[in-house]
N, CA and C atoms of all chains as a GROMACS GRO file, in nm:
protein
  609
    1MET      N    1   7.313  -4.443  -1.284
    1MET     CA    2   7.367  -4.362  -1.278
    1MET      C    3   7.437  -4.283  -1.179
    2GLU      N    4   7.512  -4.261  -1.134
    2GLU     CA    5   7.529  -4.199  -1.013
    2GLU      C    6   7.599  -4.051  -1.037
    3LEU      N    7   7.580  -3.990  -0.940
    3LEU     CA    8   7.624  -3.814  -0.955
    3LEU      C    9   7.753  -3.836  -0.893
    4CYS      N   10   7.845  -3.798  -0.926
    4CYS     CA   11   8.005  -3.826  -0.879
    4CYS      C   12   8.030  -3.632  -0.890
    5ASN      N   13   8.116  -3.614  -0.805
    5ASN     CA   14   8.198  -3.444  -0.775
    5ASN      C   15   8.352  -3.475  -0.720
    6ARG      N   16   8.401  -3.376  -0.746
    6ARG     CA   17   8.541  -3.350  -0.729
    6ARG      C   18   8.512  -3.150  -0.617
    7LEU      N   19   8.412  -3.188  -0.546
    7LEU     CA   20   8.387  -3.038  -0.483
    7LEU      C   21   8.526  -3.005  -0.398
    8LYS      N   22   8.566  -3.138  -0.275
    8LYS     CA   23   8.650  -3.119  -0.239
    8LYS      C   24   8.811  -3.086  -0.314
    9GLU      N   25   8.837  -3.118  -0.367
    9GLU     CA   26   8.918  -3.098  -0.474
    9GLU      C   27   8.939  -2.968  -0.521
   10ILE      N   28   8.845  -2.914  -0.570
   10ILE     CA   29   8.847  -2.773  -0.640
   10ILE      C   30   8.837  -2.672  -0.513
   11ARG      N   31   8.739  -2.714  -0.372
   11ARG     CA   32   8.774  -2.624  -0.261
   11ARG      C   33   8.875  -2.591  -0.191
   12LEU      N   34   8.960  -2.724  -0.211
   12LEU     CA   35   9.091  -2.712  -0.151
   12LEU      C   36   9.149  -2.650  -0.240
   13GLN      N   37   9.129  -2.650  -0.342
   13GLN     CA   38   9.243  -2.551  -0.448
   13GLN      C   39   9.207  -2.405  -0.422
   14LYS      N   40   9.107  -2.362  -0.386
   14LYS     CA   41   9.042  -2.221  -0.392
   14LYS      C   42   9.109  -2.220  -0.259
   15ASP      N   43   9.158  -2.308  -0.174
   15ASP     CA   44   9.208  -2.226  -0.068
   15ASP      C   45   9.087  -2.200   0.066
   16LEU      N   46   8.948  -2.278   0.037
   16LEU     CA   47   8.838  -2.226   0.114
   16LEU      C   48   8.813  -2.362   0.214
   17THR      N   49   8.782  -2.330   0.339
   17THR     CA   50   8.760  -2.432   0.437
   17THR      C   51   8.598  -2.462   0.417
   18GLN      N   52   8.548  -2.597   0.451
   18GLN     CA   53   8.401  -2.647   0.432
   18GLN      C   54   8.333  -2.535   0.510
   19GLU      N   55   8.374  -2.489   0.648
   19GLU     CA   56   8.267  -2.370   0.711
   19GLU      C   57   8.252  -2.258   0.571
   20SER      N   58   8.381  -2.207   0.605
   20SER     CA   59   8.382  -2.068   0.505
   20SER      C   60   8.324  -2.126   0.350
   21LEU      N   61   8.295  -2.193   0.339
   21LEU     CA   62   8.227  -2.230   0.173
   21LEU      C   63   8.050  -2.258   0.229
   22ALA      N   64   8.033  -2.313   0.348
   22ALA     CA   65   7.929  -2.348   0.366
   22ALA      C   66   7.803  -2.185   0.393
   23ALA      N   67   7.959  -2.083   0.440
   23ALA     CA   68   7.860  -1.935   0.481
   23ALA      C   69   7.841  -1.920   0.349
   24ALA      N   70   7.923  -1.902   0.258
   24ALA     CA   71   7.935  -1.848   0.126
   24ALA      C   72   7.762  -1.842   0.068
   25VAL      N   73   7.781  -1.992   0.102
   25VAL     CA   74   7.646  -2.079  -0.018
   25VAL      C   75   7.504  -2.087   0.051
   26GLY      N   76   7.508  -2.030   0.194
   26GLY     CA   77   7.426  -2.022   0.278
   26GLY      C   78   7.345  -2.165   0.315
   27VAL      N   79   7.448  -2.250   0.375
   27VAL     CA   80   7.409  -2.400   0.387
   27VAL      C   81   7.508  -2.452   0.485
   28THR      N   82   7.498  -2.548   0.566
   28THR     CA   83   7.559  -2.556   0.712
   28THR      C   84   7.684  -2.694   0.633
   29ARG      N   85   7.809  -2.646   0.749
   29ARG     CA   86   7.870  -2.736   0.727
   29ARG      C   87   7.892  -2.903   0.659
   30GLN      N   88   7.788  -2.932   0.743
   30GLN     CA   89   7.747  -3.073   0.722
   30GLN      C   90   7.712  -3.118   0.593
   31THR      N   91   7.650  -3.014   0.565
   31THR     CA   92   7.543  -3.034   0.375
   31THR      C   93   7.652  -3.049   0.340
   32ILE      N   94   7.812  -2.964   0.322
   32ILE     CA   95   7.935  -2.959   0.228
   32ILE      C   96   7.973  -3.073   0.269
   33ILE      N   97   8.004  -3.141   0.374
   33ILE     CA   98   8.052  -3.289   0.384
   33ILE      C   99   7.977  -3.336   0.344
   34ALA      N  100   7.832  -3.373   0.356
   34ALA     CA  101   7.764  -3.494   0.260
   34ALA      C  102   7.777  -3.432   0.141
   35VAL      N  103   7.783  -3.337   0.082
   35VAL     CA  104   7.782  -3.341  -0.044
   35VAL      C  105   7.941  -3.351  -0.112
   36GLU      N  106   8.021  -3.343  -0.078
   36GLU     CA  107   8.159  -3.377  -0.080
   36GLU      C  108   8.177  -3.558  -0.102
   37LYS      N  109   8.111  -3.612   0.048
   37LYS     CA  110   8.093  -3.769  -0.002
   37LYS      C  111   8.007  -3.839  -0.064
   38GLY      N  112   7.949  -3.751  -0.120
   38GLY     CA  113   7.833  -3.812  -0.243
   38GLY      C  114   7.731  -3.895  -0.170
   39LYS      N  115   7.693  -3.834  -0.068
   39LYS     CA  116   7.577  -3.903   0.026
   39LYS      C  117   7.472  -3.769  -0.010
   40PHE      N  118   7.494  -3.677  -0.078
   40PHE     CA  119   7.343  -3.604  -0.081
   40PHE      C  120   7.344  -3.541  -0.207
   41GLY      N  121   7.247  -3.526  -0.256
   41GLY     CA  122   7.290  -3.499  -0.431
   41GLY      C  123   7.197  -3.379  -0.429
   42PRO      N  124   7.285  -3.221  -0.443
   42PRO     CA  125   7.249  -3.069  -0.442
   42PRO      C  126   7.138  -3.068  -0.527
   43SER      N  127   7.072  -2.979  -0.484
   43SER     CA  128   6.948  -2.923  -0.547
   43SER      C  129   7.021  -2.870  -0.690
   44VAL      N  130   6.961  -2.796  -0.790
   44VAL     CA  131   7.046  -2.753  -0.904
   44VAL      C  132   7.069  -2.574  -0.835
   45ARG      N  133   6.992  -2.548  -0.734
   45ARG     CA  134   7.004  -2.431  -0.691
   45ARG      C  135   7.114  -2.389  -0.628
   46LEU      N  136   7.122  -2.516  -0.537
   46LEU     CA  137   7.268  -2.552  -0.478
   46LEU      C  138   7.396  -2.566  -0.550
   47ALA      N  139   7.344  -2.644  -0.673
   47ALA     CA  140   7.468  -2.655  -0.738
   47ALA      C  141   7.524  -2.551  -0.823
   48LEU      N  142   7.445  -2.439  -0.857
   48LEU     CA  143   7.454  -2.319  -0.918
   48LEU      C  144   7.507  -2.261  -0.831
   49ARG      N  145   7.508  -2.222  -0.707
   49ARG     CA  146   7.569  -2.113  -0.600
   49ARG      C  147   7.679  -2.182  -0.612
   50LEU      N  148   7.705  -2.333  -0.588
   50LEU     CA  149   7.890  -2.364  -0.548
   50LEU      C  150   7.975  -2.362  -0.650
   51ALA      N  151   7.878  -2.388  -0.804
   51ALA     CA  152   7.992  -2.323  -0.916
   51ALA      C  153   8.033  -2.188  -0.927
   52SER      N  154   7.926  -2.074  -0.849
   52SER     CA  155   7.969  -1.947  -0.904
   52SER      C  156   8.060  -1.902  -0.763
   53THR      N  157   8.044  -1.932  -0.658
   53THR     CA  158   8.127  -1.952  -0.564
   53THR      C  159   8.274  -1.962  -0.528
   54LEU      N  160   8.289  -2.076  -0.650
   54LEU     CA  161   8.386  -2.148  -0.674
   54LEU      C  162   8.467  -2.106  -0.779
   55ASP      N  163   8.402  -2.028  -0.842
   55ASP     CA  164   8.439  -1.981  -0.996
   55ASP      C  165   8.448  -2.077  -1.088
   56VAL      N  166   8.428  -2.207  -1.129
   56VAL     CA  167   8.384  -2.255  -1.207
   56VAL      C  168   8.270  -2.330  -1.281
   57SER      N  169   8.274  -2.371  -1.414
   57SER     CA  170   8.138  -2.454  -1.446
   57SER      C  171   8.098  -2.555  -1.390
   58ILE      N  172   7.970  -2.524  -1.324
   58ILE     CA  173   7.884  -2.667  -1.301
   58ILE      C  174   7.914  -2.802  -1.333
   59GLU      N  175   7.973  -2.809  -1.490
   59GLU     CA  176   8.017  -2.898  -1.500
   59GLU      C  177   8.156  -2.961  -1.417
   60GLU      N  178   8.230  -2.887  -1.390
   60GLU     CA  179   8.393  -2.936  -1.378
   60GLU      C  180   8.311  -2.980  -1.223
   61ILE      N  181   8.270  -2.929  -1.103
   61ILE     CA  182   8.217  -2.973  -0.997
   61ILE      C  183   8.131  -3.085  -1.039
   62PHE      N  184   8.040  -3.134  -1.087
   62PHE     CA  185   7.949  -3.227  -1.063
   62PHE      C  186   7.943  -3.283  -1.230
   63TRP      N  187   7.902  -3.454  -1.222
   63TRP     CA  188   7.912  -3.523  -1.374
   63TRP      C  189   7.846  -3.660  -1.294
   64LEU      N  190   7.815  -3.709  -1.413
   64LEU     CA  191   7.736  -3.841  -1.406
   64LEU      C  192   7.818  -3.948  -1.456
   65GLU      N  193   7.801  -4.111  -1.384
   65GLU     CA  194   7.865  -4.194  -1.410
   65GLU      C  195   7.762  -4.281  -1.410
   66ASN      N  196   7.816  -4.434  -1.519
   66ASN     CA  197   7.699  -4.536  -1.522
   66ASN      C  198   7.748  -4.618  -1.451
   67SER      N  199   7.716  -4.726  -1.474
   67SER     CA  200   7.792  -4.839  -1.406
   67SER      C  201   7.861  -4.868  -1.415
   68THR      N  202   7.925  -4.845  -1.497
   68THR     CA  203   8.058  -4.925  -1.572
   68THR      C  204   8.189  -4.791  -1.518
   69GLY      N  205   8.135  -4.694  -1.468
   69GLY     CA  206   8.195  -4.618  -1.432
   69GLY      C  207   8.286  -4.514  -1.565
   70GLU      N  208   8.165  -4.498  -1.644
   70GLU     CA  209   8.203  -4.408  -1.737
   70GLU      C  210   8.118  -4.292  -1.762
   71LYS      N  211   8.228  -4.212  -1.746
   71LYS     CA  212   8.101  -4.062  -1.765
   71LYS      C  213   8.036  -4.019  -1.879
   72LEU      N  214   7.975  -3.946  -1.830
   72LEU     CA  215   7.815  -3.899  -1.903
   72LEU      C  216   7.877  -3.785  -1.955
   73MET      N  217   7.983  -0.677   0.808
   73MET     CA  218   7.942  -0.796   0.864
   73MET      C  219   7.838  -0.770   0.974
   74THR      N  220   7.759  -0.846   0.906
   74THR     CA  221   7.629  -0.823   1.016
   74THR      C  222   7.608  -0.936   1.150
   75SER      N  223   7.598  -0.841   1.259
   75SER     CA  224   7.590  -0.880   1.398
   75SER      C  225   7.418  -1.023   1.406
   76MET      N  226   7.506  -1.114   1.532
   76MET     CA  227   7.385  -1.197   1.546
   76MET      C  228   7.298  -1.123   1.657
   77ALA      N  229   7.341  -1.027   1.704
   77ALA     CA  230   7.266  -0.953   1.784
   77ALA      C  231   7.174  -1.000   1.830
   78PRO      N  232   7.069  -0.943   1.719
   78PRO     CA  233   6.905  -0.925   1.759
   78PRO      C  234   6.861  -1.071   1.753
   79TYR      N  235   6.914  -1.185   1.717
   79TYR     CA  236   6.935  -1.321   1.745
   79TYR      C  237   6.902  -1.341   1.890
   80TYR      N  238   7.048  -1.300   1.950
   80TYR     CA  239   7.049  -1.360   2.088
   80TYR      C  240   6.909  -1.303   2.142
   81VAL      N  241   6.988  -1.166   2.164
   81VAL     CA  242   6.854  -1.041   2.230
   81VAL      C  243   6.737  -1.138   2.271
   82SER      N  244   6.638  -1.145   2.135
   82SER     CA  245   6.539  -1.235   2.087
   82SER      C  246   6.531  -1.288   2.138
   83ARG      N  247   6.628  -1.401   2.175
   83ARG     CA  248   6.618  -1.526   2.245
   83ARG      C  249   6.660  -1.535   2.386
   84ALA      N  250   6.712  -1.427   2.451
   84ALA     CA  251   6.745  -1.403   2.555
   84ALA      C  252   6.579  -1.396   2.623
   85LEU      N  253   6.507  -1.285   2.558
   85LEU     CA  254   6.464  -1.252   2.614
   85LEU      C  255   6.293  -1.362   2.561
   86ILE      N  256   6.253  -1.430   2.478
   86ILE     CA  257   6.206  -1.544   2.531
   86ILE      C  258   6.204  -1.619   2.577
   87SER      N  259   6.330  -1.641   2.629
   87SER     CA  260   6.404  -1.741   2.792
   87SER      C  261   6.308  -1.681   2.870
   88ILE      N  262   6.371  -1.542   2.884
   88ILE     CA  263   6.320  -1.500   3.044
   88ILE      C  264   6.116  -1.504   3.012
   89ALA      N  265   6.074  -1.430   2.951
   89ALA     CA  266   5.912  -1.442   2.927
   89ALA      C  267   5.887  -1.605   2.990
   90LEU      N  268   5.978  -1.693   2.929
   90LEU     CA  269   5.885  -1.853   2.958
   90LEU      C  270   5.954  -1.837   3.108
   91GLY      N  271   6.032  -1.772   3.176
   91GLY     CA  272   6.054  -1.833   3.319
   91GLY      C  273   5.952  -1.756   3.346
   92VAL      N  274   5.910  -1.620   3.384
   92VAL     CA  275   5.827  -1.564   3.432
   92VAL      C  276   5.694  -1.659   3.368
   93PHE      N  277   5.662  -1.677   3.275
   93PHE     CA  278   5.517  -1.743   3.242
   93PHE      C  279   5.512  -1.893   3.359
   94LEU      N  280   5.602  -1.965   3.338
   94LEU     CA  281   5.611  -2.082   3.459
   94LEU      C  282   5.557  -2.024   3.566
   95ALA      N  283   5.664  -1.900   3.653
   95ALA     CA  284   5.678  -1.859   3.756
   95ALA      C  285   5.511  -1.808   3.802
   96LEU      N  286   5.435  -1.705   3.749
   96LEU     CA  287   5.336  -1.727   3.726
   96LEU      C  288   5.213  -1.774   3.715
   97THR      N  289   5.249  -1.904   3.652
   97THR     CA  290   5.117  -2.012   3.635
   97THR      C  291   5.139  -2.109   3.799
   98GLY      N  292   5.221  -2.113   3.847
   98GLY     CA  293   5.244  -2.191   3.983
   98GLY      C  294   5.362  -2.265   3.992
   99SER      N  295   5.479  -2.267   3.843
   99SER     CA  296   5.612  -2.316   3.930
   99SER      C  297   5.675  -2.242   4.029
  100GLN      N  298   5.761  -2.331   4.118
  100GLN     CA  299   5.836  -2.285   4.196
  100GLN      C  300   5.952  -2.214   4.106
  101TRP      N  301   5.984  -2.070   4.163
  101TRP     CA  302   6.077  -1.974   4.136
  101TRP      C  303   6.220  -2.022   4.042
  102TRP      N  304   6.258  -2.152   4.125
  102TRP     CA  305   6.390  -2.189   4.060
  102TRP      C  306   6.373  -2.278   3.945
  103MET      N  307   6.228  -2.381   3.939
  103MET     CA  308   6.229  -2.450   3.857
  103MET      C  309   6.200  -2.324   3.740
  104ALA      N  310   6.120  -2.270   3.738
  104ALA     CA  311   6.107  -2.152   3.644
  104ALA      C  312   6.252  -2.123   3.615
  105GLY      N  313   6.325  -2.074   3.683
  105GLY     CA  314   6.452  -2.026   3.641
  105GLY      C  315   6.525  -2.141   3.573
  106LEU      N  316   6.506  -2.254   3.590
  106LEU     CA  317   6.618  -2.331   3.553
  106LEU      C  318   6.523  -2.390   3.378
  107ALA      N  319   6.419  -2.341   3.401
  107ALA     CA  320   6.369  -2.366   3.231
  107ALA      C  321   6.408  -2.310   3.181
  108SER      N  322   6.436  -2.178   3.279
  108SER     CA  323   6.436  -2.096   3.108
  108SER      C  324   6.581  -2.098   3.091
  109LEU      N  325   6.649  -2.132   3.191
  109LEU     CA  326   6.824  -2.125   3.167
  109LEU      C  327   6.816  -2.254   3.070
  110ILE      N  328   6.758  -2.351   3.050
  110ILE     CA  329   6.828  -2.428   2.989
  110ILE      C  330   6.743  -2.436   2.833
  111VAL      N  331   6.617  -2.303   2.865
  111VAL     CA  332   6.602  -2.284   2.710
  111VAL      C  333   6.712  -2.167   2.644
  112LEU      N  334   6.711  -2.113   2.750
  112LEU     CA  335   6.863  -2.005   2.671
  112LEU      C  336   6.984  -2.089   2.613
  113ALA      N  337   7.033  -2.208   2.705
  113ALA     CA  338   7.128  -2.279   2.661
  113ALA      C  339   7.076  -2.343   2.519
  114LEU      N  340   6.994  -2.370   2.452
  114LEU     CA  341   6.941  -2.441   2.355
  114LEU      C  342   6.952  -2.327   2.261
  115PHE      N  343   6.889  -2.187   2.288
  115PHE     CA  344   6.938  -2.125   2.155
  115PHE      C  345   7.068  -2.100   2.170
  116LEU      N  346   7.145  -2.103   2.237
  116LEU     CA  347   7.291  -2.047   2.256
  116LEU      C  348   7.355  -2.150   2.149
  117TRP      N  349   7.296  -2.217   2.184
  117TRP     CA  350   7.422  -2.363   2.102
  117TRP      C  351   7.331  -2.424   1.995
  118ALA      N  352   7.186  -2.376   1.918
  118ALA     CA  353   7.131  -2.381   1.793
  118ALA      C  354   7.262  -2.326   1.680
  119PRO      N  355   7.292  -2.233   1.701
  119PRO     CA  356   7.361  -2.142   1.604
  119PRO      C  357   7.503  -2.206   1.530
  120HIS      N  358   7.530  -2.285   1.667
  120HIS     CA  359   7.662  -2.386   1.629
  120HIS      C  360   7.666  -2.540   1.618
  121SER      N  361   7.547  -2.540   1.631
  121SER     CA  362   7.479  -2.722   1.666
  121SER      C  363   7.499  -2.780   1.507
  122GLY      N  364   7.494  -2.702   1.378
  122GLY     CA  365   7.479  -2.792   1.249
  122GLY      C  366   7.352  -2.802   1.171
  123ARG      N  367   7.315  -2.789   1.260
  123ARG     CA  368   7.152  -2.796   1.238
  123ARG      C  369   7.098  -2.671   1.146
  124TYR      N  370   7.152  -2.577   1.164
  124TYR     CA  371   7.068  -2.445   1.061
  124TYR      C  372   7.199  -2.378   0.993
  125ALA      N  373   7.129  -2.364   0.879
  125ALA     CA  374   7.222  -2.267   0.846
  125ALA      C  375   7.207  -2.118   0.908
  126VAL      N  376   7.339  -2.036   0.912
  126VAL     CA  377   7.330  -1.887   1.016
  126VAL      C  378   7.310  -1.814   0.888
  127HIS      N  379   7.233  -1.687   0.855
  127HIS     CA  380   7.194  -1.593   0.794
  127HIS      C  381   7.148  -1.491   0.909
  128PRO      N  382   7.288  -1.428   0.947
  128PRO     CA  383   7.262  -1.291   1.049
  128PRO      C  384   7.196  -1.186   0.972
  129GLU      N  385   7.163  -1.178   0.844
  129GLU     CA  386   7.113  -1.074   0.787
  129GLU      C  387   6.953  -1.102   0.831
  130PHE      N  388   6.958  -1.214   0.870
  130PHE     CA  389   6.765  -1.157   0.869
  130PHE      C  390   6.742  -1.171   1.036
  131GLY      N  391   6.826  -1.118   1.081
  131GLY     CA  392   6.786  -1.074   1.207
  131GLY      C  393   6.749  -1.194   1.330
  132VAL      N  394   6.668  -1.209   1.399
  132VAL     CA  395   6.577  -1.269   1.483
  132VAL      C  396   6.515  -1.368   1.436
  133THR      N  397   6.525  -1.389   1.307
  133THR     CA  398   6.517  -1.523   1.240
  133THR      C  399   6.661  -1.554   1.158
  134ALA      N  400   6.791  -1.526   1.190
  134ALA     CA  401   6.872  -1.560   1.142
  134ALA      C  402   6.913  -1.778   1.146
  135LEU      N  403   6.835  -1.844   1.194
  135LEU     CA  404   6.855  -1.951   1.187
  135LEU      C  405   6.774  -2.049   1.069
  136ARG      N  406   6.858  -2.113   0.975
  136ARG     CA  407   6.742  -2.165   0.890
  136ARG      C  408   6.751  -2.284   0.844
  137ARG      N  409   6.666  -2.405   0.831
  137ARG     CA  410   6.733  -2.509   0.781
  137ARG      C  411   6.782  -2.498   0.654
  138ASP      N  412   6.929  -2.550   0.559
  138ASP     CA  413   6.917  -2.554   0.456
  138ASP      C  414   6.823  -2.752   0.365
  139GLU      N  415   6.871  -2.747   0.268
  139GLU     CA  416   6.775  -2.813   0.184
  139GLU      C  417   6.809  -2.939   0.262
  140ARG      N  418   6.969  -2.979   0.297
  140ARG     CA  419   6.954  -3.125   0.314
  140ARG      C  420   6.866  -3.159   0.444
  141THR      N  421   6.909  -3.052   0.580
  141THR     CA  422   6.823  -3.035   0.699
  141THR      C  423   6.694  -3.051   0.653
  142GLN      N  424   6.614  -2.961   0.558
  142GLN     CA  425   6.477  -2.982   0.505
  142GLN      C  426   6.427  -3.144   0.467
  143ALA      N  427   6.500  -3.216   0.394
  143ALA     CA  428   6.512  -3.331   0.347
  143ALA      C  429   6.504  -3.388   0.458
  144ILE      N  430   6.565  -3.410   0.533
  144ILE     CA  431   6.557  -3.519   0.691
  144ILE      C  432   6.475  -3.470   0.729
  145ASN      N  433   6.451  -3.368   0.779
  145ASN     CA  434   6.314  -3.327   0.866
  145ASN      C  435   6.199  -3.384   0.794
  146ASP      N  436   6.176  -3.388   0.666
  146ASP     CA  437   6.050  -3.404   0.563
  146ASP      C  438   6.014  -3.589   0.562
  147GLN      N  439   6.185  -3.654   0.524
  147GLN     CA  440   6.124  -3.766   0.524
  147GLN      C  441   6.160  -3.854   0.687
  148ALA      N  442   6.153  -3.758   0.791
  148ALA     CA  443   6.138  -3.813   0.942
  148ALA      C  444   6.008  -3.834   0.954
  149ALA      N  445   5.954  -3.698   0.898
  149ALA     CA  446   5.805  -3.658   0.886
  149ALA      C  447   5.735  -3.781   0.839
  150ARG      N  448   5.756  -3.812   0.700
  150ARG     CA  449   5.697  -3.918   0.608
  150ARG      C  450   5.688  -4.020   0.676
  151ASN      N  451   5.824  -4.063   0.798
  151ASN     CA  452   5.864  -4.196   0.839
  151ASN      C  453   5.736  -4.190   0.991
  152ALA      N  454   5.713  -4.126   1.023
  152ALA     CA  455   5.655  -4.110   1.140
  152ALA      C  456   5.481  -4.078   1.128
  153PHE      N  457   5.468  -4.050   1.021
  153PHE     CA  458   5.292  -4.064   0.917
  153PHE      C  459   5.264  -4.193   0.916
  154ILE      N  460   5.386  -4.237   0.835
  154ILE     CA  461   5.376  -4.438   0.817
  154ILE      C  462   5.327  -4.472   0.969
  155VAL      N  463   5.423  -4.458   1.048
  155VAL     CA  464   5.421  -4.576   1.119
  155VAL      C  465   5.274  -4.546   1.212
  156THR      N  466   5.241  -4.406   1.223
  156THR     CA  467   5.114  -4.393   1.292
  156THR      C  468   5.022  -4.421   1.241
  157GLY      N  469   5.011  -4.405   1.089
  157GLY     CA  470   4.928  -4.440   1.050
  157GLY      C  471   4.901  -4.645   1.054
  158LEU      N  472   4.981  -4.702   1.028
  158LEU     CA  473   4.996  -4.822   1.051
  158LEU      C  474   4.946  -4.859   1.204
  159ILE      N  475   5.009  -4.804   1.261
  159ILE     CA  476   4.960  -4.850   1.436
  159ILE      C  477   4.775  -4.859   1.457
  160ILE      N  478   4.761  -4.714   1.411
  160ILE     CA  479   4.656  -4.660   1.439
  160ILE      C  480   4.535  -4.792   1.313
  161ALA      N  481   4.574  -4.821   1.228
  161ALA     CA  482   4.488  -4.887   1.146
  161ALA      C  483   4.462  -5.002   1.204
  162GLY      N  484   4.648  -5.044   1.315
  162GLY     CA  485   4.595  -5.226   1.391
  162GLY      C  486   4.520  -5.200   1.458
  163ILE      N  487   4.494  -5.066   1.542
  163ILE     CA  488   4.448  -5.038   1.669
  163ILE      C  489   4.285  -5.061   1.621
  164ALA      N  490   4.284  -5.019   1.531
  164ALA     CA  491   4.090  -4.998   1.475
  164ALA      C  492   4.058  -5.129   1.470
  165VAL      N  493   4.135  -5.252   1.358
  165VAL     CA  494   4.154  -5.366   1.336
  165VAL      C  495   4.120  -5.470   1.450
  166TYR      N  496   4.209  -5.464   1.544
  166TYR     CA  497   4.220  -5.521   1.699
  166TYR      C  498   4.057  -5.497   1.768
  167PHE      N  499   4.098  -5.395   1.767
  167PHE     CA  500   3.919  -5.324   1.875
  167PHE      C  501   3.782  -5.345   1.811
  168SER      N  502   3.801  -5.341   1.702
  168SER     CA  503   3.647  -5.415   1.593
  168SER      C  504   3.647  -5.540   1.550
  169LYS      N  505   3.768  -5.590   1.523
  169LYS     CA  506   3.742  -5.750   1.551
  169LYS      C  507   3.766  -5.848   1.633
  170ILE      N  508   3.918  -5.864   1.677
  170ILE     CA  509   3.939  -5.881   1.802
  170ILE      C  510   3.851  -5.914   1.958
  171ALA      N  511   3.919  -5.772   2.016
  171ALA     CA  512   3.868  -5.719   2.123
  171ALA      C  513   3.711  -5.693   2.154
  172LEU      N  514   3.661  -5.666   2.048
  172LEU     CA  515   3.526  -5.574   2.020
  172LEU      C  516   3.508  -5.511   2.155
  173ALA      N  517   3.597  -5.388   2.161
  173ALA     CA  518   3.532  -5.281   2.268
  173ALA      C  519   3.610  -5.154   2.178
  174SER      N  520   3.582  -5.027   2.311
  174SER     CA  521   3.594  -4.917   2.226
  174SER      C  522   3.733  -4.895   2.246
  175VAL      N  523   3.818  -4.779   2.162
  175VAL     CA  524   3.926  -4.805   2.190
  175VAL      C  525   3.989  -4.717   2.316
  176PRO      N  526   4.084  -4.739   2.394
  176PRO     CA  527   4.111  -4.680   2.520
  176PRO      C  528   4.233  -4.575   2.450
  177VAL      N  529   4.202  -4.482   2.516
  177VAL     CA  530   4.249  -4.297   2.514
  177VAL      C  531   4.392  -4.324   2.520
  178ALA      N  532   4.485  -4.428   2.626
  178ALA     CA  533   4.558  -4.458   2.627
  178ALA      C  534   4.625  -4.535   2.543
  179VAL      N  535   4.532  -4.598   2.470
  179VAL     CA  536   4.595  -4.659   2.363
  179VAL      C  537   4.633  -4.608   2.229
  180LEU      N  538   4.561  -4.461   2.182
  180LEU     CA  539   4.595  -4.400   2.111
  180LEU      C  540   4.741  -4.261   2.112
  181ASN      N  541   4.699  -4.309   2.226
  181ASN     CA  542   4.887  -4.188   2.304
  181ASN      C  543   4.956  -4.293   2.276
  182LEU      N  544   4.951  -4.407   2.292
  182LEU     CA  545   5.058  -4.503   2.238
  182LEU      C  546   5.098  -4.481   2.114
  183ALA      N  547   4.995  -4.451   2.022
  183ALA     CA  548   4.996  -4.419   1.878
  183ALA      C  549   5.078  -4.314   1.841
  184LEU      N  550   5.048  -4.290   1.918
  184LEU     CA  551   5.152  -4.077   1.886
  184LEU      C  552   5.235  -4.058   1.948
  185LEU      N  553   5.281  -4.159   2.024
  185LEU     CA  554   5.412  -4.158   2.093
  185LEU      C  555   5.523  -4.202   1.976
  186CYS      N  556   5.484  -4.334   1.972
  186CYS     CA  557   5.555  -4.389   1.874
  186CYS      C  558   5.584  -4.338   1.720
  187GLY      N  559   5.460  -4.249   1.725
  187GLY     CA  560   5.495  -4.170   1.598
  187GLY      C  561   5.613  -4.058   1.618
  188MET      N  562   5.628  -3.953   1.750
  188MET     CA  563   5.693  -3.886   1.763
  188MET      C  564   5.800  -3.947   1.805
  189LEU      N  565   5.818  -4.081   1.886
  189LEU     CA  566   5.949  -4.144   1.843
  189LEU      C  567   6.003  -4.167   1.711
  190THR      N  568   5.926  -4.237   1.624
  190THR     CA  569   5.992  -4.218   1.491
  190THR      C  570   6.038  -4.164   1.433
  191TYR      N  571   5.996  -4.016   1.466
  191TYR     CA  572   6.014  -3.883   1.411
  191TYR      C  573   6.159  -3.865   1.450
  192PHE      N  574   6.190  -3.849   1.563
  192PHE     CA  575   6.312  -3.830   1.617
  192PHE      C  576   6.423  -3.936   1.607
  193VAL      N  577   6.368  -4.066   1.619
  193VAL     CA  578   6.498  -4.180   1.586
  193VAL      C  579   6.521  -4.172   1.391
  194SER      N  580   6.423  -4.141   1.346
  194SER     CA  581   6.489  -4.122   1.205
  194SER      C  582   6.583  -3.989   1.168
  195ASP      N  583   6.502  -3.875   1.250
  195ASP     CA  584   6.574  -3.771   1.196
  195ASP      C  585   6.749  -3.837   1.258
  196PHE      N  586   6.753  -3.836   1.394
  196PHE     CA  587   6.922  -3.856   1.431
  196PHE      C  588   6.932  -4.000   1.377
  197TRP      N  589   6.948  -4.053   1.337
  197TRP     CA  590   6.955  -4.171   1.232
  197TRP      C  591   7.003  -4.115   1.107
  198LEU      N  592   6.893  -4.020   0.998
  198LEU     CA  593   6.958  -3.996   0.857
  198LEU      C  594   7.026  -3.886   0.870
  199ARG      N  595   7.023  -3.809   0.979
  199ARG     CA  596   7.165  -3.711   1.032
  199ARG      C  597   7.296  -3.823   0.985
  200ARG      N  598   7.286  -3.901   1.074
  200ARG     CA  599   7.405  -3.975   1.106
  200ARG      C  600   7.479  -4.053   0.970
  201THR      N  601   7.363  -4.065   0.864
  201THR     CA  602   7.402  -4.205   0.764
  201THR      C  603   7.431  -4.050   0.670
  202GLN      N  604   7.391  -3.941   0.649
  202GLN     CA  605   7.370  -3.853   0.557
  202GLN      C  606   7.488  -3.735   0.574
  203SER      N  607   7.540  -3.781   0.565
  203SER     CA  608   7.690  -3.702   0.639
  203SER      C  609   7.862  -3.745   0.667
   0.00000   0.00000   0.00000
């Protein structure tokens, strides 16, 4: 199962830079970059902070996909 | 908006204290001054390095590792521990079964050096590949 996200898309919709989102949730810009690229799976705490800051539900940002690309 | 002034003032004082300490313990004044400046430059660079999350509200401890940085540090430390352990095990086997001599201190220093190198290389590599 792969953790997928549309963090970048939602961040851009909200007109936020990586820098400002990072500052709002208390992490480095590199962490936001890593999450957006799917190279780092955030903790539940960080995922919830991202959802709260972007004013969306956590499922709108993150979801799991199986090996066939099917959303779980 | 909270200021970063406490962080910068405290780091300037630490840099000056380091320079004074080096001068008082026998270093030449220009070497002490240079070391002080280098340390101050590192402190000034740190908030912009991307290695730390900046929290001005915490005052003098404004720089914090975030969860990704912490995960990278933990992984690098695990790698270093494993490498050091394996080298020490190899040294122990070699000197007890093959060389039949006591282990020279220089060889143990080499094991520790390899451990440190592993830590820094792992840290550098993980930062490059996880961003």
